[in-house]
C-alpha positions, 0 to 999 in steps of 0.5 A: 490406656490413660484418662482423664476425668475434667469438670468445669462448671460456670454460671450462665444464668440463673431462672428464677433469679439464682434459684435454678437453671432453664432446661434450654441451657442444658440443651445447648451444652449437650449439643456442643459436647455431643459434636465434640464426641462426635469428632473425637475430642471426647470419649463421653460426657454428661451435662447436669446442674445444681442451682444455677451452675452449669456443669460439664463432665467430660472424658478423654485422653487429652490430659489435664488442662489441655487447651482444647477442652478448656475452649470446648468448655469455653466455647459452651459457657459462650453459646448457653450464656447467649442463649441465657441473654434471649430468655433474658435470664439473672446474671447471664454469663456471670462466671465468665470475666472475659470475652475471649479465651486465652487457652486455660480456662483457669483464672477465667471465672468456671471452676475446674477440677480434672484428673488423669487417671489409669483405670482400674478394674472397676473405677467408680467415681463420685462428683460432688457438685454444690450451689450457694458456696464456696471451695473451703466447703470440701475440706471438713468432708475431705479430712473426714473422708480421708482422714478421720477413722471414726468417719472411714473405717478403711484407715484402721482394717485396710492394708492399702489405707492403713498408711493414710494419705497426703493432703495437698492444701492451698493458702488461697490468700498468698497463692502457696502450698503445702502437702501434710502427711496424714495421720503424722501431721494430721494436727498441724494441718487441722491448724490450718483447715479449720480457715475454710476460706483461707486454706483449702484442701486442693488436691488427696493423693495415697502414699504411693502417689495415686490421685485420690481427689481434686477439688476445684480452688478457684475464687471468683471474687479475688480473681476480679477483685470484686464480688460477680457470683459465688463459688460453687465448688466442684469435687472428684472423689475416687472410691474403692479398692485402696481409696475410701468405700463409697459409703465412706465417702458419702458419710460426711454429708450426713452432717449438715456442716456450716459452709460460707455463701448462701445470699449474696456470698455473704453468710453461713450456713447448712450445706444440704445433701439434696437429690438431683431435683432438690437443687434449687436453693430459694430459702434466702438464696439457699440454703446451700445445696449439694449433689452426688453423682456416681459413675462407674468409668469403663474405658471413658465412658460415663456410666451413670450417673447415679443419684447418690443423696437420693436416700432416706438415710440424708433425710436427717441430714436435711431436716438438720440443715432446715433447723440450722437455717431456722435458728442461723437466719434469725441473726440477720447481719450479725455475725457469725451468720454473716461473715467475718469482714476479712471474708466481706472485702470481696462483697458489695459491703466495701462500697456501702462502707465508703458513706462512712469511713471518712466520719471516724474521729480519732479518740483521745 
């Protein structure tokens, strides 16, 4: 039986400010998905959150980009938004760019990552969910997981992985994609993916075509043409038996690499791996957080989640993230703490620059 795993997220209202989520919103979402499961639309579901983002994890047999599943997610977000408005939560429904569903949730604000797979005898999956950052945050760990033998021993010693993986890279400005075969095209790919806000790793495939990972690549600001909130991406990674081991998948997050986002979606900061209960970014609305929910799929049922970052082995990464935050915050509005002007084009900065643009004079 083929199973589809859909992870769809949206910011429907923050508690307090952008720092966390009121429990009532999770209850609303659970009620909606429970009914969908009882009606036979879903095999299983899990509702969680990271920071102020509501995360819907669903399994079904409808395939990817299915209208019924996307409408379920949309309606759930709308119900949660109404509850957020009743509670006067901050930014209620800020990720929802329309009042009506158009048949597919893509392009309407929420982030989506979906894959259809044939379940293996054992199907471990890790779902990463981040807050106060953008989809480019996954470039570094995805390269490490599927392309770096210093991170992933299986690339060297596992015959099923020794041939490497194919990486699908999206140009978010030109709306084009390219596929690189690693290891032979590693250097070509690195010339692009180091520009994490321009070129984003969208999916990774084994050389036999089997999907290994899928990420959300939606850029809210580019959809709306203005700053409407942060993108807060999700990522699904399959583990073991021809894919990287669970420990190899988690290993890149032991280093708090710099990502774009943080305060007002306008600053670079360290991505801090945290257990579920610490996913409440508050210092300068951050620093950016990532959680990791581990599941075993069993006939489409979600066995889990296991909180993969609830481990003292990641204490040093959290400490490093705080040290980096202390350092980079001292730069205030100066780059590289603040994003480049190209990235700031989609924030509120252009409105401020209008005040001075007519005062520039030619230089002889």
